[in-house]
N, CA, C and O atoms as a printed pandas DataFrame, in Angstrom:
     atom_number atom_name residue_name chain_id  residue_number  x_coord  y_coord  z_coord
0              1         N          MET        A               1    0.834   -1.156    0.000
1              2        CA          MET        A               1    0.000    0.000    0.000
2              3         C          MET        A               1    0.897    1.243    0.000
3              4         O          MET        A               1    1.957    1.256    0.625
4              5         N          PHE        A               2    0.454    2.283   -0.709
5              6        CA          PHE        A               2    1.195    3.529   -0.798
6              7         C          PHE        A               2    0.539    4.584    0.075
7              8         O          PHE        A               2   -0.669    4.560    0.311
8              9         N          CYS        A               3    1.361    5.510    0.550
9             10        CA          CYS        A               3    0.880    6.535    1.463
10            11         C          CYS        A               3    1.541    7.864    1.117
11            12         O          CYS        A               3    2.734    7.907    0.817
12            13         N          LEU        A               4    0.778    8.931    1.156
13            14        CA          LEU        A               4    1.305   10.277    1.002
14            15         C          LEU        A               4    1.318   10.881    2.395
15            16         O          LEU        A               4    0.261   11.115    2.982
16            17         N          LEU        A               5    2.521   11.140    2.935
17            18        CA          LEU        A               5    2.664   11.566    4.317
18            19         C          LEU        A               5    3.328   12.945    4.390
19            20         O          LEU        A               5    4.398   13.163    3.822
20            21         N          LYS        A               6    2.681   13.863    5.094
21            22        CA          LYS        A               6    3.224   15.213    5.260
22            23         C          LYS        A               6    4.350   15.168    6.291
23            24         O          LYS        A               6    4.153   14.719    7.420
24            25         N          ILE        A               7    5.544   15.643    5.888
25            26        CA          ILE        A               7    6.686   15.631    6.800
26            27         C          ILE        A               7    7.120   17.035    7.198
27            28         O          ILE        A               7    7.932   17.198    8.109
28            29         N          TYR        A               8    6.587   18.046    6.526
29            30        CA          TYR        A               8    6.882   19.427    6.900
30            31         C          TYR        A               8    5.720   20.314    6.477
31            32         O          TYR        A               8    5.134   20.122    5.412
32            33         N          GLY        A               9    5.402   21.263    7.301
33            34        CA          GLY        A               9    4.380   22.252    6.969
34            35         C          GLY        A               9    4.627   23.515    7.764
35            36         O          GLY        A               9    4.754   23.462    8.987
36            37         N          GLY        A              10    4.695   24.636    7.097
37            38        CA          GLY        A              10    4.898   25.897    7.796
38            39         C          GLY        A              10    5.502   26.947    6.897
39            40         O          GLY        A              10    5.666   26.743    5.694
40            41         N          ILE        A              11    5.832   28.080    7.500
41            42        CA          ILE        A              11    6.484   29.175    6.792
42            43         C          ILE        A              11    7.940   29.205    7.255
43            44         O          ILE        A              11    8.209   29.539    8.409
44            45         N          PRO        A              12    8.884   28.861    6.376
45            46        CA          PRO        A              12   10.294   28.887    6.765
46            47         C          PRO        A              12   10.692   30.296    7.211
47            48         O          PRO        A              12   10.536   31.257    6.458
48            49         N          GLU        A              13   11.207   30.413    8.440
49            50        CA          GLU        A              13   11.471   31.722    9.024
50            51         C          GLU        A              13   12.940   32.134    9.006
51            52         O          GLU        A              13   13.228   33.327    9.105
52            53         N          ASN        A              14   13.858   31.220    8.886
53            54        CA          ASN        A              14   15.281   31.535    8.917
54            55         C          ASN        A              14   15.727   31.975    7.518
55            56         O          ASN        A              14   16.242   31.165    6.748
56            57         N          GLN        A              15   15.533   33.240    7.195
57            58        CA          GLN        A              15   15.825   33.787    5.871
58            59         C          GLN        A              15   15.136   32.986    4.774
59            60         O          GLN        A              15   15.686   32.794    3.689
60            61         N          GLY        A              16   13.934   32.525    5.069
61            62        CA          GLY        A              16   13.143   31.792    4.084
62            63         C          GLY        A              16   13.493   30.332    3.957
63            64         O          GLY        A              16   12.978   29.671    3.055
64            65         N          SER        A              17   14.360   29.777    4.831
65            66        CA          SER        A              17   14.749   28.364    4.781
66            67         C          SER        A              17   14.597   27.732    6.153
67            68         O          SER        A              17   14.719   28.397    7.181
68            69         N          GLU        A              18   14.328   26.441    6.147
69            70        CA          GLU        A              18   14.218   25.717    7.410
70            71         C          GLU        A              18   14.600   24.255    7.203
71            72         O          GLU        A              18   14.261   23.647    6.187
72            73         N          ALA        A              19   15.311   23.703    8.181
73            74        CA          ALA        A              19   15.700   22.297    8.150
74            75         C          ALA        A              19   14.689   21.475    8.939
75            76         O          ALA        A              19   14.052   21.971    9.868
76            77         N          PHE        A              20   14.554   20.204    8.548
77            78        CA          PHE        A              20   13.656   19.303    9.257
78            79         C          PHE        A              20   14.213   17.890    9.172
79            80         O          PHE        A              20   15.114   17.609    8.381
80            81         N          CYS        A              21   13.669   17.014    9.989
81            82        CA          CYS        A              21   14.110   15.624   10.052
82            83         C          CYS        A              21   12.877   14.733   10.161
83            84         O          CYS        A              21   11.874   15.127   10.756
84            85         N          PHE        A              22   12.949   13.535    9.588
85            86        CA          PHE        A              22   11.824   12.615    9.599
86            87         C          PHE        A              22   12.354   11.189    9.719
87            88         O          PHE        A              22   13.333   10.827    9.066
88            89         N          THR        A              23   11.710   10.389   10.550
89            90        CA          THR        A              23   12.026    8.971   10.672
90            91         C          THR        A              23   10.891    8.179   10.056
91            92         O          THR        A              23    9.735    8.360   10.439
92            93         N          LYS        A              24   11.194    7.311    9.117
93            94        CA          LYS        A              24   10.142    6.593    8.384
94            95         C          LYS        A              24    9.747    5.270    9.056
95            96         O          LYS        A              24    9.633    4.243    8.386
96            97         N          LYS        A              25    9.545    5.297   10.337
97            98        CA          LYS        A              25    9.123    4.096   11.059
98            99         C          LYS        A              25    7.805    3.581   10.505
99           100         O          LYS        A              25    6.880    4.351   10.247
100          101         N          GLY        A              26    7.732    2.277   10.328
101          102        CA          GLY        A              26    6.500    1.656    9.863
102          103         C          GLY        A              26    6.350    1.613    8.353
103          104         O          GLY        A              26    5.378    1.045    7.856
104          105         N          PHE        A              27    7.273    2.191    7.616
105          106        CA          PHE        A              27    7.213    2.168    6.159
106          107         C          PHE        A              27    8.457    1.473    5.622
107          108         O          PHE        A              27    9.527    1.556    6.225
108          109         N          LYS        A              28    8.316    0.781    4.479
109          110        CA          LYS        A              28    9.432    0.036    3.907
110          111         C          LYS        A              28   10.355    0.924    3.091
111          112         O          LYS        A              28   11.565    0.959    3.318
112          113         N          ARG        A              29    9.763    1.654    2.122
113          114        CA          ARG        A              29   10.594    2.414    1.182
114          115         C          ARG        A              29    9.993    3.787    0.913
115          116         O          ARG        A              29    8.784    3.991    1.030
116          117         N          VAL        A              30   10.868    4.725    0.549
117          118        CA          VAL        A              30   10.451    6.050    0.119
118          119         C          VAL        A              30   10.529    6.057   -1.404
119          120         O          VAL        A              30   11.591    5.823   -1.980
120          121         N          LEU        A              31    9.398    6.327   -2.048
121          122        CA          LEU        A              31    9.334    6.248   -3.508
122          123         C          LEU        A              31    9.476    7.602   -4.192
123          124         O          LEU        A              31    9.890    7.667   -5.350
124          125         N          GLY        A              32    9.141    8.682   -3.495
125          126        CA          GLY        A              32    9.215    9.991   -4.126
126          127         C          GLY        A              32    8.871   11.096   -3.157
127          128         O          GLY        A              32    8.638   10.863   -1.971
128          129         N          ALA        A              33    8.845   12.322   -3.695
129          130        CA          ALA        A              33    8.554   13.501   -2.885
130          131         C          ALA        A              33    7.598   14.410   -3.641
131          132         O          ALA        A              33    7.495   14.360   -4.867
132          133         N          PHE        A              34    6.913   15.227   -2.889
133          134        CA          PHE        A              34    5.956   16.179   -3.427
134          135         C          PHE        A              34    6.043   17.425   -2.564
135          136         O          PHE        A              34    6.148   17.328   -1.341
136          137         N          CYS        A              35    6.001   18.590   -3.185
137          138        CA          CYS        A              35    6.127   19.832   -2.431
138          139         C          CYS        A              35    5.178   20.870   -3.008
139          140         O          CYS        A              35    4.861   20.845   -4.197
140          141         N          SER        A              36    4.734   21.769   -2.165
141          142        CA          SER        A              36    3.876   22.837   -2.661
142          143         C          SER        A              36    4.678   23.741   -3.593
143          144         O          SER        A              36    5.907   23.773   -3.528
144          145         N          GLY        A              37    3.984   24.470   -4.455
145          146        CA          GLY        A              37    4.639   25.325   -5.435
146          147         C          GLY        A              37    5.414   26.455   -4.774
147          148         O          GLY        A              37    5.097   26.867   -3.658
148          149         N          GLY        A              38    6.419   26.948   -5.461
149          150        CA          GLY        A              38    7.210   28.053   -4.962
150          151         C          GLY        A              38    8.205   27.672   -3.890
151          152         O          GLY        A              38    8.508   28.481   -3.013
152          153         N          ALA        A              39    8.719   26.454   -3.941
153          154        CA          ALA        A              39    9.647   25.985   -2.907
154          155         C          ALA        A              39   10.853   25.312   -3.539
155          156         O          ALA        A              39   10.762   24.729   -4.620
156          157         N          ASP        A              40   11.989   25.400   -2.846
157          158        CA          ASP        A              40   13.188   24.624   -3.171
158          159         C          ASP        A              40   13.325   23.577   -2.082
159          160         O          ASP        A              40   13.117   23.870   -0.905
160          161         N          LEU        A              41   13.677   22.347   -2.470
161          162        CA          LEU        A              41   13.756   21.252   -1.508
162          163         C          LEU        A              41   15.044   20.474   -1.701
163          164         O          LEU        A              41   15.426   20.158   -2.827
164          165         N          SER        A              42   15.713   20.168   -0.596
165          166        CA          SER        A              42   16.860   19.258   -0.587
166          167         C          SER        A              42   16.562   18.148    0.403
167          168         O          SER        A              42   16.077   18.413    1.503
168          169         N          LEU        A              43   16.848   16.893    0.022
169          170        CA          LEU        A              43   16.643   15.736    0.897
170          171         C          LEU        A              43   17.919   14.904    0.942
171          172         O          LEU        A              43   18.567   14.689   -0.083
172          173         N          VAL        A              44   18.272   14.439    2.135
173          174        CA          VAL        A              44   19.443   13.585    2.328
174          175         C          VAL        A              44   18.989   12.345    3.088
175          176         O          VAL        A              44   18.321   12.445    4.117
176          177         N          PHE        A              45   19.361   11.169    2.566
177          178        CA          PHE        A              45   19.005    9.893    3.188
178          179         C          PHE        A              45   20.264    9.207    3.710
179          180         O          PHE        A              45   21.378    9.696    3.521
180          181         N          ASP        A              46   20.071    8.082    4.361
181          182        CA          ASP        A              46   21.165    7.230    4.852
182          183         C          ASP        A              46   22.130    7.986    5.744
183          184         O          ASP        A              46   23.344    7.912    5.559
184          185         N          ASN        A              47   21.590    8.712    6.711
185          186        CA          ASN        A              47   22.402    9.442    7.686
186          187         C          ASN        A              47   23.437   10.357    7.029
187          188         O          ASN        A              47   24.574   10.452    7.490
188          189         N          GLY        A              48   23.037   11.018    5.964
189          190        CA          GLY        A              48   23.908   11.980    5.300
190          191         C          GLY        A              48   24.783   11.400    4.218
191          192         O          GLY        A              48   25.616   12.120    3.666
192          193         N          ASN        A              49   24.633   10.127    3.886
193          194        CA          ASN        A              49   25.490    9.502    2.890
194          195         C          ASN        A              49   24.930    9.535    1.475
195          196         O          ASN        A              49   25.673    9.287    0.526
196          197         N          LYS        A              50   23.657    9.831    1.302
197          198        CA          LYS        A              50   23.054    9.800   -0.025
198          199         C          LYS        A              50   22.164   11.027   -0.215
199          200         O          LYS        A              50   21.104   11.140    0.400
200          201         N          VAL        A              51   22.609   11.939   -1.072
201          202        CA          VAL        A              51   21.811   13.123   -1.387
202          203         C          VAL        A              51   20.845   12.739   -2.494
203          204         O          VAL        A              51   21.269   12.335   -3.577
204          205         N          VAL        A              52   19.558   12.862   -2.233
205          206        CA          VAL        A              52   18.548   12.474   -3.208
206          207         C          VAL        A              52   18.112   13.679   -4.026
207          208         O          VAL        A              52   18.017   13.600   -5.251
208          209         N          LEU        A              53   17.853   14.767   -3.371
209          210        CA          LEU        A              53   17.496   16.022   -4.039
210          211         C          LEU        A              53   18.387   17.116   -3.472
211          212         O          LEU        A              53   18.625   17.161   -2.265
212          213         N          HIS        A              54   18.878   17.993   -4.330
213          214        CA          HIS        A              54   19.647   19.136   -3.837
214          215         C          HIS        A              54   19.174   20.383   -4.572
215          216         O          HIS        A              54   19.409   20.540   -5.770
216          217         N          GLY        A              55   18.508   21.261   -3.843
217          218        CA          GLY        A              55   18.024   22.502   -4.427
218          219         C          GLY        A              55   17.025   22.278   -5.538
219          220         O          GLY        A              55   16.956   23.066   -6.481
220          221         N          PHE        A              56   16.247   21.211   -5.440
221          222        CA          PHE        A              56   15.256   20.926   -6.479
222          223         C          PHE        A              56   14.157   21.971   -6.392
223          224         O          PHE        A              56   13.502   22.115   -5.359
224          225         N          GLU        A              57   13.964   22.687   -7.470
225          226        CA          GLU        A              57   12.977   23.769   -7.492
226          227         C          GLU        A              57   11.653   23.230   -8.006
227          228         O          GLU        A              57   11.531   22.834   -9.165
228          229         N          PHE        A              58   10.668   23.223   -7.124
229          230        CA          PHE        A              58    9.344   22.829   -7.550
230          231         C          PHE        A              58    8.713   23.998   -8.281
231          232         O          PHE        A              58    9.041   25.153   -8.008
232          233         N          VAL        A              59    7.833   23.716   -9.182
233          234        CA          VAL        A              59    7.224   24.723  -10.054
234          235         C          VAL        A              59    6.822   25.962   -9.261
235          236         O          VAL        A              59    6.118   25.863   -8.256
236          237         N          LYS        A              60    7.269   27.120   -9.716
237          238        CA          LYS        A              60    6.970   28.369   -9.027
238          239         C          LYS        A              60    5.494   28.705   -9.089
239          240         O          LYS        A              60    4.950   29.301   -8.159
240          241         N          ASN        A              61    4.852   28.333  -10.158
241          242        CA          ASN        A              61    3.445   28.661  -10.355
242          243         C          ASN        A              61    2.575   27.706   -9.558
243          244         O          ASN        A              61    2.508   26.516   -9.865
244          245         N          SER        A              62    1.913   28.220   -8.540
245          246        CA          SER        A              62    1.080   27.350   -7.706
246          247         C          SER        A              62   -0.200   26.939   -8.421
247          248         O          SER        A              62   -0.962   26.123   -7.901
248          249         N          ASP        A              63   -0.448   27.495   -9.611
249          250        CA          ASP        A              63   -1.607   27.073  -10.397
250          251         C          ASP        A              63   -1.361   25.728  -11.075
251          252         O          ASP        A              63   -2.292   25.111  -11.592
252          253         N          CYS        A              64   -0.113   25.276  -11.075
253          254        CA          CYS        A              64    0.235   23.986  -11.658
254          255         C          CYS        A              64   -0.422   22.884  -10.828
255          256         O          CYS        A              64   -0.327   22.909   -9.601
256          257         N          PRO        A              65   -1.088   21.914  -11.470
257          258        CA          PRO        A              65   -1.728   20.845  -10.697
258          259         C          PRO        A              65   -0.712   20.070   -9.866
259          260         O          PRO        A              65    0.416   19.860  -10.312
260          261         N          PRO        A              66   -1.099   19.640   -8.661
261          262        CA          PRO        A              66   -0.173   18.918   -7.779
262          263         C          PRO        A              66    0.470   17.693   -8.415
263          264         O          PRO        A              66    1.623   17.383   -8.117
264          265         N          ASN        A              67   -0.256   16.984   -9.291
265          266        CA          ASN        A              67    0.323   15.776   -9.886
266          267         C          ASN        A              67    1.452   16.106  -10.867
267          268         O          ASN        A              67    2.135   15.194  -11.332
268          269         N          LYS        A              68    1.661   17.372  -11.187
269          270        CA          LYS        A              68    2.778   17.774  -12.045
270          271         C          LYS        A              68    3.995   18.185  -11.214
271          272         O          LYS        A              68    5.040   18.525  -11.769
272          273         N          ARG        A              69    3.863   18.154   -9.884
273          274        CA          ARG        A              69    4.961   18.552   -9.006
274          275         C          ARG        A              69    5.584   17.359   -8.287
275          276         O          ARG        A              69    6.288   17.547   -7.295
276          277         N          LEU        A              70    5.349   16.170   -8.751
277          278        CA          LEU        A              70    5.919   14.971   -8.133
278          279         C          LEU        A              70    7.357   14.777   -8.569
279          280         O          LEU        A              70    7.730   15.106   -9.695
280          281         N          PHE        A              71    8.161   14.237   -7.662
281          282        CA          PHE        A              71    9.507   13.806   -8.005
282          283         C          PHE        A              71    9.600   12.342   -7.566
283          284         O          PHE        A              71    9.611   12.047   -6.371
284          285         N          ILE        A              72    9.665   11.438   -8.531
285          286        CA          ILE        A              72    9.746   10.005   -8.241
286          287         C          ILE        A              72   11.214    9.584   -8.315
287          288         O          ILE        A              72   11.894    9.853   -9.306
288          289         N          PHE        A              73   11.697    8.923   -7.264
289          290        CA          PHE        A              73   13.093    8.489   -7.211
290          291         C          PHE        A              73   13.322    7.333   -8.177
291          292         O          PHE        A              73   12.459    6.470   -8.333
292          293         N          GLN        A              74   14.490    7.317   -8.829
293          294        CA          GLN        A              74   14.817    6.222   -9.744
294          295         C          GLN        A              74   14.949    4.910   -8.977
295          296         O          GLN        A              74   14.520    3.859   -9.453
296          297         N          GLU        A              75   15.540    4.975   -7.799
297          298        CA          GLU        A              75   15.652    3.807   -6.930
298          299         C          GLU        A              75   14.984    4.147   -5.608
299          300         O          GLU        A              75   15.366    5.129   -4.972
300          301         N          PRO        A              76   14.008    3.377   -5.178
301          302        CA          PRO        A              76   13.364    3.656   -3.889
302          303         C          PRO        A              76   14.386    3.630   -2.754
303          304         O          PRO        A              76   15.256    2.761   -2.716
304          305         N          ALA        A              77   14.276    4.573   -1.845
305          306        CA          ALA        A              77   15.211    4.675   -0.724
306          307         C          ALA        A              77   14.670    3.901    0.468
307          308         O          ALA        A              77   13.469    3.909    0.736
308          309         N          GLU        A              78   15.565    3.236    1.175
309          310        CA          GLU        A              78   15.165    2.459    2.340
310          311         C          GLU        A              78   15.764    3.015    3.617
311          312         O          GLU        A              78   15.812    2.324    4.635
312          313         N          ALA        A              79   16.219    4.252    3.573
313          314        CA          ALA        A              79   16.835    4.884    4.748
314          315         C          ALA        A              79   15.822    5.067    5.860
315          316         O          ALA        A              79   14.634    5.264    5.607
316          317         N          GLY        A              80   16.302    4.999    7.102
317          318        CA          GLY        A              80   15.421    5.186    8.241
318          319         C          GLY        A              80   15.271    6.635    8.645
319          320         O          GLY        A              80   14.224    7.041    9.148
320          321         N          LEU        A              81   16.327    7.428    8.424
321          322        CA          LEU        A              81   16.328    8.820    8.845
322          323         C          LEU        A              81   16.508    9.705    7.615
323          324         O          LEU        A              81   17.405    9.479    6.803
324          325         N          ILE        A              82   15.658   10.702    7.488
325          326        CA          ILE        A              82   15.677   11.586    6.329
326          327         C          ILE        A              82   15.820   13.018    6.822
327          328         O          ILE        A              82   15.043   13.477    7.660
328          329         N          TYR        A              83   16.817   13.720    6.297
329          330        CA          TYR        A              83   17.023   15.129    6.609
330          331         C          TYR        A              83   16.605   15.951    5.406
331          332         O          TYR        A              83   16.757   15.517    4.264
332          333         N          GLY        A              84   16.078   17.136    5.663
333          334        CA          GLY        A              84   15.676   17.995    4.563
334          335         C          GLY        A              84   15.837   19.458    4.886
335          336         O          GLY        A              84   15.876   19.858    6.049
336          337         N          VAL        A              85   15.930   20.261    3.822
337          338        CA          VAL        A              85   15.929   21.718    3.923
338          339         C          VAL        A              85   14.953   22.214    2.877
339          340         O          VAL        A              85   15.020   21.830    1.709
340          341         N          VAL        A              86   14.048   23.070    3.313
341          342        CA          VAL        A              86   13.067   23.644    2.398
342          343         C          VAL        A              86   13.199   25.161    2.443
343          344         O          VAL        A              86   13.393   25.751    3.506
344          345         N          SER        A              87   13.090   25.777    1.275
345          346        CA          SER        A              87   13.139   27.233    1.163
346          347         C          SER        A              87   11.890   27.692    0.430
347          348         O          SER        A              87   11.462   27.077   -0.547
348          349         N          SER        A              88   11.324   28.766    0.910
349          350        CA          SER        A              88   10.137   29.334    0.271
350          351         C          SER        A              88   10.547   30.512   -0.586
351          352         O          SER        A              88   11.160   31.460   -0.095
352          353         N          GLN        A              89   10.216   30.458   -1.855
353          354        CA          GLN        A              89   10.521   31.549   -2.765
354          355         C          GLN        A              89    9.452   32.633   -2.690
355          356         O          GLN        A              89    9.680   33.761   -3.127
356          357         N          THR        A              90    8.307   32.304   -2.148
357          358        CA          THR        A              90    7.187   33.236   -2.137
358          359         C          THR        A              90    6.951   33.865   -0.774
359          360         O          THR        A              90    6.189   34.826   -0.670
360          361         N          GLY        A              91    7.588   33.347    0.279
361          362        CA          GLY        A              91    7.358   33.847    1.625
362          363         C          GLY        A              91    6.071   33.327    2.233
363          364         O          GLY        A              91    5.672   33.755    3.316
364          365         N          LYS        A              92    5.424   32.411    1.541
365          366        CA          LYS        A              92    4.169   31.819    2.026
366          367         C          LYS        A              92    4.458   30.439    2.622
367          368         O          LYS        A              92    5.594   29.964    2.601
368          369         N          GLY        A              93    3.429   29.818    3.144
369          370        CA          GLY        A              93    3.563   28.491    3.727
370          371         C          GLY        A              93    3.967   27.450    2.702
371          372         O          GLY        A              93    3.607   27.533    1.528
372          373         N          VAL        A              94    4.720   26.470    3.170
373          374        CA          VAL        A              94    5.217   25.381    2.324
374          375         C          VAL        A              94    4.876   24.058    2.979
375          376         O          VAL        A              94    4.949   23.928    4.200
376          377         N          SER        A              95    4.501   23.073    2.170
377          378        CA          SER        A              95    4.258   21.718    2.659
378          379         C          SER        A              95    5.132   20.753    1.861
379          380         O          SER        A              95    5.292   20.898    0.649
380          381         N          VAL        A              96    5.693   19.768    2.559
381          382        CA          VAL        A              96    6.514   18.735    1.927
382          383         C          VAL        A              96    5.920   17.388    2.288
383          384         O          VAL        A              96    5.614   17.131    3.453
384          385         N          TYR        A              97    5.758   16.535    1.303
385          386        CA          TYR        A              97    5.198   15.197    1.483
386          387         C          TYR        A              97    6.151   14.169    0.910
387          388         O          TYR        A              97    6.891   14.447   -0.033
388          389         N          LEU        A              98    6.127   12.979    1.487
389          390        CA          LEU        A              98    6.842   11.836    0.923
390          391         C          LEU        A              98    5.823   10.809    0.457
391          392         O          LEU        A              98    4.755   10.658    1.052
392          393         N          ILE        A              99    6.165   10.109   -0.607
393          394        CA          ILE        A              99    5.359    8.984   -1.082
394          395         C          ILE        A              99    6.043    7.736   -0.525
395          396         O          ILE        A              99    7.185    7.434   -0.872
396          397         N          LEU        A             100    5.335    7.023    0.333
397          398        CA          LEU        A             100    5.915    5.886    1.060
398          399         C          LEU        A             100    5.182    4.610    0.726
399          400         O          LEU        A             100    4.019    4.619    0.323
400          401         N          GLU        A             101    5.898    3.506    0.906
401          402        CA          GLU        A             101    5.305    2.180    0.713
402          403         C          GLU        A             101    5.418    1.419    2.025
403          404         O          GLU        A             101    4.986    0.270    2.112
């Protein structure tokens, strides 16, 4: 079964950027990521050993349908701990989701 799980939500306050951490307990693999429009996202898996996304810019136009803002990993990640940094280009709230199995 697949799950879309919110791992970050808010307005990044540290000069428009904020770091977060997530533990994927209860899930086998991370298949992809999804982020609200107007955000840059970096994700690191395997305790800092595997950079999956670095400065990935999600579509600036929030009118873009959410299904066009997906990033599917070529190889599903099985890391237990996930670190991320999100930046808001618009100064508005940002949400980050993972697609989990």
